[in-house]
SELO-744986 format. One line per 5 residues: number of its first residue (from 1); their letters; for each residue x, y, z of N, C-alpha, C. Coordinates in nm, 4 decimals. Atoms other than C-alpha are relative to their C-alpha. Example, Ala and Ser with C-alpha at 12.3 -4.5 7.8 and 13.67 -1.06 7.14 Angstrom:
% residues 2
1> AS> 0.0890,-0.1190,0.0000,1.2300,-0.4500,0.7800,0.0900,0.1200,0.0000  -0.0820,-0.1190,-0.0060,1.3670,-0.1060,0.7140,-0.0770,0.1090,0.0730
//
This chain:
% residues 108
1> XXXXX> -0.0819,-0.0468,-0.1083,1.6783,1.3691,0.7215,0.1269,0.0594,-0.0585  -0.1231,-0.0633,0.0440,1.9665,1.6042,0.6714,0.0971,0.0039,0.1163  -0.1017,-0.0128,-0.1028,2.2910,1.6249,0.8576,0.0408,-0.1342,0.0578  -0.0542,0.1173,-0.0666,2.4464,1.3792,1.0976,-0.1107,-0.0781,0.0705  0.1027,0.0828,-0.0629,2.2359,1.0880,1.2228,0.0633,-0.1026,0.0942
6> XXXXX> -0.0707,0.0911,-0.0902,2.4746,0.9347,1.4773,-0.0892,-0.0520,0.1118  0.0878,0.0413,-0.1099,2.1985,0.9192,1.7403,-0.1100,-0.0951,-0.0441  0.1063,0.0852,0.0528,1.9626,0.7245,1.5161,0.0449,-0.1466,0.0011  -0.0396,0.1411,-0.0058,1.9696,0.3475,1.5870,-0.0062,-0.0709,-0.1357  0.0132,0.0626,0.1316,1.8759,0.2691,1.2262,0.1052,0.0534,-0.0959
11> XXXXX> -0.0917,-0.0617,0.0943,2.1060,0.5109,1.0492,-0.0742,0.0411,-0.1251  0.0618,-0.0419,0.1269,2.0431,0.6162,0.6934,-0.0202,-0.1205,-0.0906  0.0210,0.0985,0.1059,1.8949,0.4040,0.4209,-0.0328,0.0780,-0.1266  0.0297,-0.0707,0.1248,1.8740,0.5033,0.0546,-0.1508,0.0105,-0.0241  0.1426,-0.0233,0.0247,1.5361,0.6533,-0.0390,-0.0572,-0.1005,-0.0994
16> XXXXX> 0.0498,0.0940,0.1015,1.5009,0.4322,-0.3467,-0.0236,-0.1379,0.0614  0.0132,0.1291,-0.0669,1.5570,0.1218,-0.1343,-0.1225,-0.0014,0.0916  0.1146,-0.0099,-0.0905,1.3014,0.2365,0.1246,-0.1312,0.0010,-0.0785  0.1207,-0.0070,0.0821,1.0450,0.3206,-0.1445,-0.0335,-0.1360,-0.0604  0.0236,0.1329,0.0572,1.0890,-0.0200,-0.3083,-0.0517,-0.0966,0.1051
21> XXXXX> 0.0474,0.0854,-0.1089,1.0451,-0.1955,0.0264,-0.1457,0.0294,0.0344  0.1375,-0.0389,-0.0316,0.7297,0.0005,0.1022,-0.0948,-0.0461,-0.1102  0.0850,0.0414,0.1118,0.5862,-0.0634,-0.2444,-0.0205,-0.1505,0.0002  0.0118,0.1464,-0.0025,0.6606,-0.4369,-0.2262,-0.0911,-0.0454,0.1129  0.0813,0.0396,-0.1144,0.5051,-0.4626,0.1176,-0.1466,0.0395,-0.0185
26> XXXXX> 0.1385,-0.0422,0.0240,0.1951,-0.2634,0.0192,-0.0675,-0.0953,-0.0982  0.0589,0.0931,0.0965,0.1388,-0.4880,-0.2828,-0.0253,-0.1365,0.0639  0.0210,0.1261,-0.0725,0.1825,-0.7951,-0.0590,-0.1178,0.0105,0.0958  0.1098,-0.0208,-0.0943,-0.0537,-0.6513,0.2018,-0.1340,-0.0035,-0.0730  0.1255,-0.0064,0.0750,-0.3194,-0.5859,-0.0620,-0.0501,-0.1365,-0.0435
31> XXXXX> 0.0404,0.1327,0.0460,-0.3222,-0.9525,-0.1578,-0.0284,-0.0971,0.1142  0.0259,0.0868,-0.1143,-0.3629,-1.0910,0.1943,-0.1508,-0.0208,0.0163  0.1439,0.0285,-0.0137,-0.6969,-1.2633,0.2505,-0.0700,0.0851,0.1053  0.0655,-0.0788,-0.1052,-0.7657,-1.0722,0.5735,-0.0239,0.1440,-0.0435  0.0184,-0.1368,0.0506,-0.7199,-0.7373,0.3966,-0.1139,0.0018,-0.1017
36> XXXXX> 0.1086,0.0097,0.0985,-0.9433,-0.8441,0.1102,-0.1333,-0.0163,0.0721  0.1218,0.0223,-0.0780,-1.1995,-0.9663,0.3635,-0.0482,0.1276,0.0675  0.0361,-0.1269,-0.0640,-1.1912,-0.6354,0.5536,-0.0563,0.0977,-0.1022  0.0477,-0.0901,0.1050,-1.2381,-0.4477,0.2279,-0.1408,-0.0395,-0.0433  0.1338,0.0482,0.0357,-1.5358,-0.6658,0.1384,-0.1006,0.0422,0.1056
41> XXXXX> 0.0894,-0.0330,-0.1114,-1.6889,-0.6092,0.4814,-0.0321,0.1486,0.0047  0.0213,-0.1444,-0.0103,-1.6438,-0.2323,0.4679,-0.0452,0.0638,-0.1315  0.0421,-0.0524,0.1297,-1.7488,-0.1972,0.1031,-0.1410,0.0574,0.0098  0.1318,-0.0629,-0.0031,-2.0361,0.0487,0.0806,-0.0528,0.0301,-0.1405  0.0428,-0.0184,0.1382,-2.0632,0.0453,-0.2976,-0.0762,-0.1243,-0.0444
46> XXXXX> 0.0845,0.1142,0.0349,-2.3540,-0.1806,-0.3889,0.0224,-0.0501,-0.1426  -0.0255,0.0391,0.1384,-2.2417,-0.1884,-0.7528,0.1204,-0.0939,-0.0130  -0.1194,0.0849,0.0026,-1.9242,-0.3814,-0.6604,-0.0242,-0.1219,0.0877  0.0237,0.1201,-0.0791,-1.9649,-0.7421,-0.5544,0.1296,-0.0585,0.0537  -0.1136,0.0628,-0.0678,-1.7358,-0.9640,-0.3494,0.1045,-0.0523,-0.0987
51> XXXXX> -0.0939,0.0550,0.0979,-1.5799,-1.1370,-0.6520,0.0810,0.1091,-0.0696  -0.0714,-0.1108,0.0623,-1.4892,-0.8036,-0.8114,0.1092,0.0540,0.0929  -0.0988,-0.0471,-0.0969,-1.3121,-0.6951,-0.4940,0.1175,-0.0966,0.0056  -0.1058,0.1016,-0.0066,-1.1173,-1.0216,-0.4721,0.0883,0.0071,-0.1235  -0.0762,-0.0061,0.1253,-1.0131,-1.0049,-0.8383,0.0840,0.1273,-0.0088
56> XXXXX> -0.0721,-0.1273,0.0056,-0.9125,-0.6387,-0.8082,0.1274,-0.0040,0.0813  -0.1174,0.0018,-0.0860,-0.6779,-0.6939,-0.5190,0.0984,-0.1092,-0.0396  -0.0918,0.1062,0.0425,-0.5354,-1.0159,-0.6582,0.0801,0.0388,-0.1239  -0.0712,-0.0360,0.1233,-0.4368,-0.8516,-0.9868,0.0778,0.1307,0.0109  -0.0647,-0.1302,-0.0141,-0.2907,-0.5291,-0.8432,0.1470,-0.0039,-0.0390
61> XXXXX> -0.1434,0.0052,0.0326,0.0695,-0.6464,-0.8830,0.0243,-0.0129,-0.1492  -0.0156,0.0177,0.1448,0.0139,-0.7317,-1.2492,-0.0089,0.1313,-0.0759  0.0147,-0.1282,0.0693,-0.0882,-0.3804,-1.3418,0.0949,0.1064,0.0552  -0.0844,-0.1005,-0.0650,0.1518,-0.2002,-1.1065,0.1094,0.0528,-0.0921  -0.1123,-0.0402,0.0849,0.4463,-0.1987,-1.3467,-0.0439,0.0765,-0.1244
66> XXXXX> 0.0526,-0.0693,0.1173,0.2233,-0.0631,-1.6239,-0.0374,0.1450,0.0308  0.0400,-0.1346,-0.0399,0.1369,0.2489,-1.4241,0.1177,0.0967,-0.0098  -0.1020,-0.1043,-0.0007,0.3259,0.5747,-1.4646,0.0403,0.0276,0.1450  -0.0456,-0.0274,-0.1380,0.5367,0.6679,-1.1578,-0.0897,0.0959,0.0797  0.0891,-0.0861,-0.0800,0.3050,0.9580,-1.0588,-0.1268,-0.0728,0.0478
71> XXXXX> 0.1189,0.0764,-0.0399,0.0093,0.7188,-1.0531,0.0348,-0.0995,0.1099  -0.0458,0.0897,-0.1062,0.2067,0.4673,-0.8460,0.0115,0.0770,0.1318  -0.0163,-0.0822,-0.1201,0.2941,0.7451,-0.6004,-0.1353,0.0402,0.0573  0.1344,-0.0389,-0.0456,-0.0699,0.8563,-0.5840,-0.0656,-0.1154,0.0748  0.0597,0.1171,-0.0643,-0.1815,0.5025,-0.4959,0.0668,-0.0266,0.1349
76> XXXXX> -0.0709,0.0205,-0.1274,0.0875,0.4628,-0.2297,-0.0459,0.1042,0.1015  0.0454,-0.1061,-0.0907,-0.0149,0.7991,-0.0802,-0.1444,-0.0201,0.0434  0.1383,0.0298,-0.0326,-0.3794,0.6919,-0.0900,-0.0086,-0.1074,0.1090  0.0054,0.1149,-0.0899,-0.3004,0.3754,0.1055,0.0844,0.0129,0.1268  -0.0952,0.0019,-0.1110,-0.0038,0.4482,0.3329,-0.0182,0.1219,0.0901
81> XXXXX> 0.0138,-0.1064,-0.0998,-0.0692,0.6483,0.6472,0.1379,0.0452,0.0462  -0.1368,-0.0322,-0.0369,0.2899,0.6306,0.7704,0.0855,-0.1258,0.0002  -0.0981,0.1086,-0.0002,0.6043,0.4183,0.7694,0.0997,0.0302,0.1110  -0.0986,-0.0130,-0.1064,0.8278,0.3611,1.0688,0.1061,-0.1059,-0.0210  -0.1119,0.0927,0.0148,1.1698,0.2060,1.0263,0.0758,0.0005,0.1315
86> XXXXX> -0.0726,0.0137,-0.1251,1.3380,0.0733,1.3372,0.1000,-0.1148,-0.0135  -0.1012,0.1061,0.0119,1.6237,-0.1680,1.4112,-0.0577,-0.1400,-0.0229  0.0630,0.1316,0.0154,1.3782,-0.4609,1.4134,-0.0729,-0.0185,-0.1323  0.0712,0.0119,0.1271,1.2186,-0.3861,1.0771,-0.0748,0.1272,-0.0349  0.0770,-0.1117,0.0515,0.9610,-0.1662,0.9138,-0.1474,-0.0235,0.0293
91> XXXXX> 0.1437,0.0061,-0.0224,0.6006,-0.0920,1.0119,-0.0682,0.0946,-0.0978  0.0761,-0.0803,0.0940,0.3548,0.0311,0.7524,-0.1435,0.0048,0.0480  0.1396,-0.0164,-0.0389,0.0207,0.1725,0.8633,-0.0795,0.0407,-0.1230  0.0823,-0.0176,0.1188,-0.2503,0.1584,0.5995,-0.1309,0.0705,0.0359  0.1316,-0.0621,-0.0143,-0.5574,0.3813,0.5630,-0.1055,-0.1004,-0.0469
96> XXXXX> 0.1074,0.0912,0.0409,-0.8638,0.1559,0.5619,-0.0858,0.0620,-0.1104  0.0816,-0.0657,0.1015,-1.0626,0.4112,0.3643,0.0728,0.0056,-0.1334  -0.0777,0.0010,0.1235,-0.7808,0.4223,0.1119,-0.0171,-0.1292,-0.0766  0.0227,0.1297,0.0648,-0.8354,0.0528,0.0440,-0.1327,0.0019,-0.0750  0.1307,-0.0083,0.0656,-1.2015,0.1163,-0.0334,0.0057,0.0918,-0.1213
101> XXXXX> -0.0122,-0.0930,0.1126,-1.1126,0.4125,-0.2539,0.0722,-0.0651,-0.1173  -0.0736,0.0693,0.1056,-0.8601,0.2033,-0.4467,-0.0898,-0.1018,-0.0688  0.0902,0.1000,0.0569,-1.1139,-0.0748,-0.4947,-0.1045,0.0670,-0.0895  0.1002,-0.0712,0.0806,-1.3739,0.1748,-0.6200,0.0606,0.0505,-0.1306  -0.0662,-0.0476,0.1211,-1.1218,0.3180,-0.8671,0.0263,-0.1142,-0.0968
106> XXX> -0.0301,0.1152,0.0856,-1.0221,-0.0244,-0.9968,-0.1263,-0.0475,-0.0697  0.1244,0.0517,0.0562,-1.3837,-0.1238,-1.0512,-0.0919,0.1087,-0.0535  0.0864,-0.1112,0.0366,-1.5218,0.2225,-1.1238,-0.0082,0.0219,-0.1434
//
């Protein structure tokens, strides 16, 4: 956003801060049992079993810091449909197909 944002109830937040919040939340979301379960259920790759999916999502935070920034950005773009920041917090919408694509890449 450029210019004056007096009408915005949230105001401005630094981009780096917003990006860090989104990244932290995405990594947390990826490790939630219900997300892992949904990924297992929607997995259409017969070469990847349930245990591989669980291990992949549980170790995502360990490899995150080892990735180059462009690769981190690519993964976030693969997963995040949109982010809405409002006075009550932040909502992150995730692409379900992006989760499957990430899992296939991790195990591919």
